[in-house]
MIDOSE-1310 file (N, C-alpha, C; in nm, 2 decimals, decimal comma, always signed):
residues 115
mtsl	+9,80/+6,51/-10,49/+9,70/+6,46/-10,45/+9,65/+6,33/-10,34; +9,58/+6,33/-10,27/+9,53/+6,21/-10,16/+9,42/+6,13/-10,20; +9,38/+6,03/-10,22/+9,28/+5,95/-10,25/+9,30/+5,81/-10,19; +9,19/+5,80/-10,16/+9,17/+5,66/-10,04/+9,06/+5,60/-10,12
gyla	+9,08/+5,62/-10,28/+8,99/+5,46/-10,37/+9,05/+5,29/-10,36; +9,25/+5,35/-10,39/+9,26/+5,18/-10,40/+9,25/+5,12/-10,22; +9,31/+5,23/-10,09/+9,26/+5,16/-9,99/+9,15/+5,10/-9,97; +9,05/+5,16/-10,00/+8,92/+5,17/-9,98/+8,88/+4,99/-10,05
ailv	+8,90/+5,02/-10,19/+8,89/+4,87/-10,22/+8,96/+4,75/-10,19; +9,07/+4,75/-10,14/+9,12/+4,68/-10,04/+9,06/+4,64/-9,94; +9,04/+4,73/-9,82/+8,91/+4,69/-9,79/+8,82/+4,63/-9,77; +8,75/+4,64/-9,84/+8,58/+4,64/-9,92/+8,63/+4,47/-9,94
ssas	+8,75/+4,41/-10,01/+8,74/+4,31/-10,03/+8,84/+4,24/-9,97; +8,89/+4,29/-9,87/+8,94/+4,25/-9,68/+8,80/+4,23/-9,63; +8,70/+4,28/-9,61/+8,61/+4,26/-9,56/+8,47/+4,15/-9,61; +8,50/+4,11/-9,75/+8,42/+4,04/-9,88/+8,48/+3,90/-9,81
mfli	+8,63/+3,87/-9,83/+8,67/+3,73/-9,78/+8,72/+3,71/-9,63; +8,65/+3,84/-9,51/+8,65/+3,78/-9,41/+8,46/+3,70/-9,41; +8,40/+3,76/-9,49/+8,27/+3,70/-9,48/+8,29/+3,60/-9,48; +8,36/+3,57/-9,63/+8,37/+3,40/-9,66/+8,42/+3,31/-9,60
dhrw	+8,53/+3,38/-9,57/+8,59/+3,33/-9,45/+8,51/+3,25/-9,32; +8,39/+3,32/-9,28/+8,36/+3,31/-9,14/+8,25/+3,22/-9,22; +8,14/+3,22/-9,32/+8,04/+3,15/-9,36/+8,08/+3,02/-9,35; +8,22/+2,98/-9,41/+8,26/+2,80/-9,42/+8,39/+2,79/-9,38
rlyl	+8,41/+2,89/-9,24/+8,50/+2,87/-9,12/+8,65/+2,78/-9,23; +8,71/+2,88/-9,34/+8,81/+2,76/-9,36/+8,97/+2,82/-9,33; +8,95/+2,93/-9,29/+9,11/+2,96/-9,23/+9,08/+3,05/-9,13; +9,09/+3,17/-9,09/+9,12/+3,24/-8,98/+8,99/+3,18/-8,86
fada	+8,88/+3,18/-8,94/+8,75/+3,16/-8,84/+8,78/+2,99/-8,80; +8,88/+2,91/-8,89/+8,87/+2,76/-8,84/+9,02/+2,73/-8,75; +9,06/+2,81/-8,74/+9,19/+2,85/-8,66/+9,26/+2,92/-8,64; +9,19/+3,04/-8,58/+9,26/+3,15/-8,57/+9,41/+3,17/-8,51
rral	+9,44/+3,11/-8,41/+9,60/+3,13/-8,38/+9,69/+3,06/-8,50; +9,66/+2,99/-8,52/+9,79/+2,91/-8,65/+9,80/+3,03/-8,79; +9,60/+3,04/-8,81/+9,62/+3,11/-8,94/+9,68/+3,24/-8,91; +9,62/+3,33/-8,80/+9,70/+3,49/-8,77/+9,89/+3,42/-8,83
aiqa	+9,97/+3,30/-8,73/+10,11/+3,31/-8,74/+10,14/+3,29/-8,87; +10,08/+3,21/-8,97/+10,06/+3,20/-9,11/+10,05/+3,34/-9,17; +9,95/+3,46/-9,17/+9,93/+3,57/-9,24/+10,09/+3,64/-9,21; +10,14/+3,62/-9,05/+10,24/+3,71/-9,05/+10,37/+3,67/-9,08
igvg	+10,40/+3,57/-9,10/+10,47/+3,53/-9,19/+10,46/+3,53/-9,32; +10,36/+3,54/-9,44/+10,33/+3,61/-9,55/+10,31/+3,71/-9,54; +10,28/+3,77/-9,50/+10,28/+3,92/-9,53/+10,44/+4,00/-9,42; +10,47/+3,92/-9,36/+10,68/+3,98/-9,34/+10,75/+3,96/-9,46
afla	+10,70/+3,81/-9,50/+10,77/+3,81/-9,64/+10,81/+3,84/-9,74; +10,63/+3,92/-9,76/+10,65/+3,97/-9,85/+10,69/+4,13/-9,83; +10,69/+4,16/-9,74/+10,72/+4,32/-9,69/+10,92/+4,34/-9,70; +10,93/+4,23/-9,66/+11,10/+4,21/-9,62/+11,11/+4,24/-9,80
wdlv	+11,04/+4,11/-9,85/+11,06/+4,13/-10,01/+11,06/+4,28/-10,11; +10,94/+4,35/-10,07/+10,94/+4,47/-10,08/+11,07/+4,60/-10,05; +11,11/+4,54/-9,94/+11,20/+4,67/-9,86/+11,33/+4,62/-9,99; +11,41/+4,53/-9,99/+11,55/+4,48/-10,05/+11,46/+4,52/-10,16
cirl	+11,38/+4,48/-10,24/+11,40/+4,51/-10,42/+11,37/+4,73/-10,37; +11,31/+4,75/-10,32/+11,31/+4,92/-10,27/+11,42/+4,96/-10,27; +11,53/+4,86/-10,17/+11,66/+4,90/-10,18/+11,74/+4,90/-10,29; +11,71/+4,81/-10,31/+11,79/+4,79/-10,48/+11,74/+4,85/-10,64
gife	+11,69/+4,92/-10,57/+11,60/+5,03/-10,66/+11,53/+4,95/-10,79; +11,47/+4,77/-10,76/+11,40/+4,79/-10,82/+11,21/+4,84/-10,81; +11,16/+4,82/-10,74/+11,04/+4,93/-10,68/+11,01/+5,04/-10,65; +10,97/+5,06/-10,70/+10,94/+5,23/-10,66/+10,80/+5,24/-10,61
rgtg	+10,76/+5,36/-10,53/+10,60/+5,39/-10,51/+10,60/+5,44/-10,66; +10,45/+5,39/-10,68/+10,37/+5,44/-10,77/+10,26/+5,58/-10,80; +10,23/+5,60/-10,88/+10,14/+5,77/-10,90/+10,00/+5,69/-10,89; +9,92/+5,76/-10,92/+9,81/+5,73/-10,97/+9,70/+5,79/-10,87
pflt	+9,60/+5,82/-10,98/+9,48/+5,88/-10,89/+9,45/+5,84/-10,79; +9,41/+5,73/-10,74/+9,35/+5,66/-10,62/+9,43/+5,61/-10,52; +9,55/+5,66/-10,51/+9,68/+5,62/-10,41/+9,66/+5,72/-10,33; +9,73/+5,70/-10,22/+9,72/+5,76/-10,07/+9,82/+5,89/-10,08
gvei	+9,93/+5,85/-10,15/+10,04/+5,89/-10,11/+10,10/+5,89/-10,00; +10,03/+5,81/-9,91/+10,12/+5,80/-9,81/+10,22/+5,72/-9,79; +10,37/+5,71/-9,69/+10,39/+5,65/-9,75/+10,48/+5,59/-9,63; +10,47/+5,48/-9,60/+10,54/+5,46/-9,45/+10,68/+5,43/-9,45
vphl	+10,77/+5,42/-9,53/+10,88/+5,43/-9,56/+10,93/+5,47/-9,70; +11,00/+5,55/-9,76/+11,01/+5,60/-9,86/+10,99/+5,45/-9,99; +10,90/+5,49/-10,08/+10,87/+5,41/-10,19/+10,72/+5,34/-10,13; +10,72/+5,31/-10,03/+10,61/+5,19/-9,96/+10,51/+5,25/-9,89
tiee	+10,45/+5,27/-10,00/+10,28/+5,30/-9,95/+10,24/+5,28/-9,80; +10,13/+5,32/-9,76/+10,05/+5,29/-9,70/+9,93/+5,15/-9,73; +9,91/+5,15/-9,83/+9,81/+5,04/-9,92/+9,86/+4,91/-9,94; +10,01/+4,91/-9,91/+10,09/+4,77/-9,91/+10,09/+4,68/-9,83
pffl	+10,06/+4,70/-9,68/+10,09/+4,58/-9,59/+9,92/+4,52/-9,62; +9,83/+4,64/-9,62/+9,67/+4,61/-9,66/+9,70/+4,48/-9,83; +9,71/+4,54/-9,93/+9,70/+4,46/-9,99/+9,78/+4,30/-9,94; +9,93/+4,30/-9,92/+9,94/+4,19/-9,91/+9,85/+4,10/-9,82
wflc	+9,80/+4,18/-9,70/+9,71/+4,07/-9,66/+9,61/+4,05/-9,66; +9,57/+4,07/-9,77/+9,46/+4,06/-9,84/+9,52/+3,96/-9,96; +9,61/+3,95/-10,01/+9,67/+3,87/-10,10/+9,69/+3,74/-10,02; +9,74/+3,71/-9,90/+9,76/+3,62/-9,78/+9,61/+3,60/-9,82
hftm	+9,57/+3,63/-9,74/+9,44/+3,57/-9,69/+9,33/+3,50/-9,83; +9,36/+3,58/-9,91/+9,27/+3,54/-10,06/+9,32/+3,38/-10,11; +9,48/+3,34/-10,09/+9,55/+3,29/-10,16/+9,52/+3,15/-10,04; +9,53/+3,20/-9,92/+9,50/+3,01/-9,84/+9,32/+3,02/-9,82
lvft	+9,27/+3,11/-9,86/+9,13/+3,08/-9,88/+9,10/+3,00/-10,02; +9,15/+3,01/-10,07/+9,14/+2,96/-10,21/+9,22/+2,81/-10,17; +9,33/+2,78/-10,11/+9,37/+2,68/-10,09/+9,30/+2,60/-9,98; +9,24/+2,64/-9,93/+9,16/+2,53/-9,73/+9,01/+2,54/-9,87
gaer	+8,97/+2,61/-9,93/+8,84/+2,57/-10,00/+8,85/+2,49/-10,09; +8,99/+2,48/-10,18/+8,96/+2,34/-10,26/+9,03/+2,23/-10,18; +9,11/+2,29/-10,15/+9,07/+2,11/-10,01/+8,96/+2,04/-9,98; +8,89/+2,15/-9,90/+8,75/+2,09/-9,81/+8,70/+2,06/-9,97
arsa	+8,70/+2,12/-10,09/+8,59/+2,06/-10,20/+8,64/+1,92/-10,26; +8,82/+1,91/-10,26/+8,86/+1,77/-10,28/+8,84/+1,68/-10,23; +8,81/+1,71/-10,08/+8,79/+1,62/-9,98/+8,66/+1,54/-9,96; +8,49/+1,66/-10,00/+8,39/+1,63/-10,01/+8,36/+1,55/-10,17
laar	+8,43/+1,57/-10,27/+8,40/+1,49/-10,37/+8,50/+1,37/-10,34; +8,58/+1,34/-10,27/+8,70/+1,26/-10,24/+8,54/+1,10/-10,19; +8,47/+1,17/-10,06/+8,39/+1,10/-9,99/+8,23/+1,10/-10,09; +8,27/+1,13/-10,20/+8,14/+1,13/-10,23/+8,16/+1,02/-10,32
rpre	+8,30/+0,96/-10,38/+8,32/+0,85/-10,51/+8,32/+0,65/-10,40; +8,19/+0,63/-10,54/+8,21/+0,49/-10,41/+8,41/+0,47/-10,50; +8,39/+0,37/-10,34/+8,56/+0,32/-10,32/+8,59/+0,24/-10,42; +8,72/+0,19/-10,50/+8,76/+0,09/-10,54/+8,76/-0,06/-10,48
gsr	+8,68/-0,14/-10,51/+8,69/-0,31/-10,47/+8,51/-0,35/-10,43; +8,49/-0,16/-10,40/+8,33/-0,18/-10,29/+8,18/-0,25/-10,39; +8,23/-0,26/-10,50/+8,07/-0,32/-10,58/+8,05/-0,43/-10,54
């Protein structure tokens, strides 16, 4: 049975990340060229990792009522690249958001010796 539930959840979550990113210009909307290069490296590295683990017999295709069952290569479903994109984008939003918050807090603190 084919279901688009998991893929739809990933796409909705990714759309939410794009909205957050656009609103605060954290990553893709701050420097698209650099961010897309980082995304390509991250997604590519995770896909390579997946393929090596599939080849070694460590990873297998999961089963469940919410998966499409469509495979790009044996044991690598169509959902995986979308999930890896989301994972990398989410991680970078957390990182850049934390950096921005840290910088804002540091700017608010009075400097030592300025009393």
